[in-house]
C-alpha positions as CSV (number, residue, x, y, z in Angstrom):
1,X,108.4,34.8,-65.3
2,X,110.0,33.3,-68.3
3,X,109.9,29.6,-68.8
4,X,112.8,27.4,-70.0
5,X,115.1,30.4,-70.5
6,X,118.4,31.5,-69.1
7,X,117.5,35.2,-68.6
8,X,114.3,37.1,-68.1
9,X,112.9,40.6,-68.7
10,X,112.3,42.3,-65.4
11,X,110.8,45.7,-64.8
12,X,112.0,48.1,-62.2
13,X,110.7,46.9,-58.8
14,X,109.0,50.3,-58.3
15,X,107.0,50.0,-61.5
16,X,104.3,47.8,-62.7
17,X,105.0,46.0,-66.0
18,X,103.3,47.8,-68.9
19,X,102.6,44.5,-70.6
20,X,102.5,41.1,-69.1
21,X,102.0,37.8,-70.9
22,X,101.6,34.5,-69.2
23,X,101.3,31.1,-71.0
24,X,100.2,33.0,-74.1
25,X,99.6,31.0,-77.3
26,X,98.3,32.5,-80.6
27,X,96.5,30.6,-83.4
28,X,95.2,31.2,-86.9
29,X,92.7,28.5,-87.3
30,X,94.4,25.3,-86.1
31,X,97.9,26.6,-86.8
32,X,99.8,27.6,-83.6
33,X,101.9,30.7,-84.3
34,X,103.1,31.4,-80.7
35,X,103.3,28.8,-78.0
36,X,103.4,29.3,-74.2
37,X,105.0,32.7,-74.2
38,X,105.5,34.4,-70.8
39,X,107.3,37.6,-70.2
40,X,106.9,41.2,-68.8
41,X,107.7,44.4,-70.6
42,X,108.9,47.3,-68.3
43,X,107.0,50.6,-68.2
44,X,109.9,52.5,-69.8
45,X,112.5,51.9,-72.4
46,X,112.7,50.1,-75.8
47,X,112.0,46.3,-75.9
48,X,113.2,44.8,-79.2
49,X,111.6,41.6,-80.5
50,X,114.1,39.8,-82.7
51,X,114.3,36.4,-84.4
52,X,114.0,34.9,-87.9
53,X,111.1,35.5,-90.2
54,X,108.1,33.4,-89.1
55,X,109.1,33.4,-85.5
56,X,105.8,35.1,-84.4
57,X,107.2,38.6,-83.7
58,X,104.6,40.5,-85.7
59,X,101.8,38.3,-84.5
60,X,102.7,39.1,-80.9
61,X,102.8,42.8,-81.6
62,X,99.5,42.8,-83.4
63,X,97.9,40.9,-80.6
64,X,98.7,43.8,-78.2
65,X,96.8,46.2,-80.4
66,X,94.1,43.6,-81.1
67,X,94.6,43.9,-84.9
68,X,94.7,40.1,-85.1
69,X,91.2,40.1,-83.5
70,X,89.9,41.5,-86.7
71,X,90.8,38.2,-88.5
72,X,88.0,35.7,-88.1
73,X,90.4,32.7,-87.7
74,X,92.6,34.4,-85.1
75,X,92.4,33.3,-81.4
76,X,94.7,33.1,-78.4
77,X,94.9,31.4,-75.0
78,X,96.6,32.4,-71.8
79,X,96.8,35.8,-70.1
80,X,97.6,39.1,-71.6
81,X,97.5,42.3,-69.4
82,X,98.1,45.7,-70.9
83,X,98.6,48.6,-68.4
84,X,97.3,46.5,-65.6
85,X,94.1,45.3,-67.4
86,X,93.2,42.2,-69.3
87,X,93.6,42.7,-73.0
88,X,90.0,41.7,-73.8
89,X,87.9,42.2,-70.7
90,X,89.7,45.3,-69.6
91,X,89.1,47.1,-72.9
92,X,85.7,46.1,-74.2
93,X,85.9,49.1,-76.5
94,X,89.0,48.5,-78.7
95,X,89.1,52.2,-79.5
96,X,90.1,52.9,-75.9
97,X,92.9,50.3,-76.1
98,X,94.2,51.8,-79.3
99,X,94.4,55.3,-77.7
100,X,96.6,53.9,-75.1
101,X,98.5,51.5,-77.4
102,X,99.6,53.2,-80.6
103,X,101.0,51.3,-83.6
104,X,103.3,52.1,-86.5
105,X,103.8,49.6,-89.4
106,X,106.7,48.7,-91.6
107,X,105.5,50.7,-94.6
108,X,104.4,54.3,-93.9
109,X,100.6,54.6,-94.0
110,X,99.8,58.2,-94.6
111,X,96.4,59.5,-95.7
112,X,95.7,61.6,-98.8
113,X,95.3,64.6,-96.7
114,X,97.5,67.5,-95.5
115,X,100.4,67.0,-93.1
116,X,98.5,68.7,-90.3
117,X,95.3,66.6,-91.0
118,X,97.4,63.4,-90.8
119,X,98.7,64.3,-87.4
120,X,95.2,65.2,-86.1
121,X,93.4,62.2,-87.8
122,X,92.9,60.2,-84.6
123,X,91.7,63.3,-82.7
124,X,88.7,63.9,-84.9
125,X,86.3,63.1,-82.2
126,X,87.7,65.7,-79.9
127,X,86.6,69.4,-80.0
128,X,89.9,71.2,-80.2
129,X,90.2,75.0,-80.7
130,X,92.3,76.2,-83.5
131,X,95.1,77.1,-81.1
132,X,95.0,73.7,-79.5
133,X,95.1,72.0,-82.9
134,X,98.1,74.0,-83.9
135,X,99.9,73.4,-80.6
136,X,99.2,69.6,-80.8
137,X,100.5,69.4,-84.4
138,X,103.7,71.4,-83.5
139,X,104.4,69.3,-80.4
140,X,103.9,66.0,-82.1
141,X,105.9,66.9,-85.2
142,X,108.7,68.2,-82.9
143,X,108.6,65.0,-80.9
144,X,108.9,63.0,-84.2
145,X,111.8,65.1,-85.3
146,X,109.9,66.5,-88.3
147,X,108.9,70.0,-87.4
148,X,111.9,71.8,-88.8
149,X,111.4,70.0,-92.2
150,X,107.6,70.6,-92.6
151,X,106.6,73.6,-90.5
152,X,106.3,75.9,-93.5
153,X,104.0,73.4,-95.4
154,X,101.6,72.0,-92.9
155,X,98.7,72.4,-95.4
156,X,100.5,70.6,-98.2
157,X,99.7,66.9,-99.1
158,X,101.5,64.4,-96.8
159,X,102.0,62.1,-99.8
160,X,104.6,64.6,-101.1
161,X,106.9,63.7,-98.2
162,X,109.8,61.3,-98.6
163,X,109.3,57.8,-97.2
164,X,111.5,58.6,-94.2
165,X,109.4,61.7,-93.5
166,X,106.2,59.8,-94.0
167,X,107.2,57.3,-91.4
168,X,108.0,60.0,-88.9
169,X,104.7,61.5,-89.7
170,X,103.0,58.2,-88.8
171,X,104.9,58.3,-85.5
172,X,103.7,61.9,-84.9
173,X,100.1,60.8,-85.6
174,X,100.4,58.0,-83.1
175,X,101.9,60.4,-80.5
176,X,98.9,62.8,-81.0
177,X,96.8,60.2,-79.2
178,X,99.2,60.5,-76.2
179,X,99.7,56.7,-75.9
180,X,101.3,55.0,-73.0
181,X,102.7,52.2,-75.2
182,X,104.0,52.5,-78.8
183,X,104.3,49.4,-81.0
184,X,106.5,49.5,-84.1
185,X,106.7,46.7,-86.6
186,X,110.1,47.1,-88.4
187,X,109.6,50.9,-88.6
188,X,112.9,51.5,-90.5
189,X,112.8,48.6,-93.0
190,X,111.4,50.7,-95.9
191,X,113.4,53.9,-95.3
192,X,116.9,55.0,-96.2
193,X,119.8,54.7,-93.7
194,X,119.8,58.4,-92.8
195,X,116.1,58.4,-92.0
196,X,116.5,55.1,-90.1
197,X,119.0,56.7,-87.8
198,X,116.8,59.8,-87.3
199,X,114.0,57.4,-86.3
200,X,116.3,55.5,-84.0
201,X,117.3,58.7,-82.2
202,X,113.7,59.6,-81.9
203,X,112.8,56.3,-80.3
204,X,115.7,56.7,-77.8
205,X,114.3,60.1,-76.8
206,X,110.7,58.8,-76.5
207,X,111.8,55.8,-74.4
208,X,112.2,57.9,-71.3
209,X,108.5,58.8,-71.5
210,X,106.7,55.6,-72.6
211,X,106.9,51.9,-73.3
212,X,108.2,51.1,-76.8
213,X,108.0,47.6,-78.3
214,X,109.7,47.2,-81.6
215,X,110.1,44.3,-84.1
216,X,113.4,44.4,-85.9
217,X,115.6,42.1,-88.0
218,X,118.5,44.5,-87.7
219,X,120.9,43.3,-85.0
220,X,123.0,46.4,-85.2
221,X,119.9,48.5,-84.7
222,X,118.9,46.4,-81.7
223,X,122.3,47.0,-80.1
224,X,121.9,50.8,-80.6
225,X,118.4,51.3,-79.4
226,X,117.2,48.4,-77.2
227,X,117.1,48.4,-73.4
228,X,115.6,44.9,-73.4
229,X,115.7,42.1,-76.0
230,X,113.3,39.2,-76.6
231,X,114.6,36.5,-78.9
232,X,111.9,34.4,-80.5
233,X,112.2,31.3,-82.8
234,X,109.6,28.9,-84.0
235,X,106.9,30.6,-82.0
236,X,108.7,30.4,-78.6
237,X,110.9,32.6,-76.5
238,X,114.5,31.3,-76.7
239,X,115.8,33.9,-74.3
240,X,115.0,37.4,-73.1
241,X,116.7,40.0,-70.9
242,X,118.5,43.3,-70.6
243,X,120.5,44.2,-73.7
244,X,123.7,44.2,-71.7
245,X,123.1,40.6,-70.7
246,X,121.8,39.4,-74.1
247,X,124.9,40.8,-75.9
248,X,127.3,39.1,-73.5
249,X,128.7,35.8,-72.7
250,X,126.0,35.3,-70.1
251,X,123.5,34.6,-72.8
252,X,122.8,31.1,-74.0
253,X,124.6,29.6,-77.1
254,X,121.6,30.0,-79.4
255,X,121.3,33.7,-78.5
256,X,125.0,34.4,-79.1
257,X,124.9,32.6,-82.4
258,X,121.9,34.6,-83.6
259,X,123.2,37.9,-82.3
260,X,126.8,37.5,-83.7
261,X,126.2,35.4,-86.9
262,X,122.5,36.3,-87.5
263,X,121.9,32.6,-87.9
264,X,119.3,30.6,-85.9
265,X,120.1,27.1,-84.9
266,X,116.9,26.6,-83.0
């Protein structure tokens, strides 16, 4: 349950929440970045994390993939469950967690390899036949809306692709791990508007099959793709709920101000 908020994120009663946080606080050294955050993310759909820079959105996202855990000064308190298991105790091998929880960053991170090798990069430990590899590459590139653009040059360097194509390739690479949850940290911030809309359409299609949690500063984008919205400011949740509620007069004054004026008066 959310604390000190007008609305709350709720999952379908027939489904278990994909992610659950209770009294979660995140620290870098003695600096508290997120304080007493509690909410559930439903098992399907797109949940957008919005709020001004420095609100703690990326910190929250990186916690779920345990990237912050690689920073010596990072720590957290409270409870975080991912797919019904505690984030730390339930996944002693972080590799297992990251197979279930994929992540795509703001700037495309492609490797100096071929397009095909980029897609298969996370499956290097699996013995796949040539046919299986080809099928997996085709499936993931189709899911990422990239197949028609690159099918004739799978063996060409991925670095030759445009930024928008590279970002979709990163999504395809994440999908090759068949994750249950996909985390995206401003995935369209560094691409052109046309590529951004292609990625938005892609996320809408994928949301029927998996949990998507996305950080964005683009309010119009939030309105287009979100099913649920979490508004953070100064390391705390101001309000969270279904998009239809958050973009309505039922939301609190601070939420309406941010969503309509993109100004935070927290």
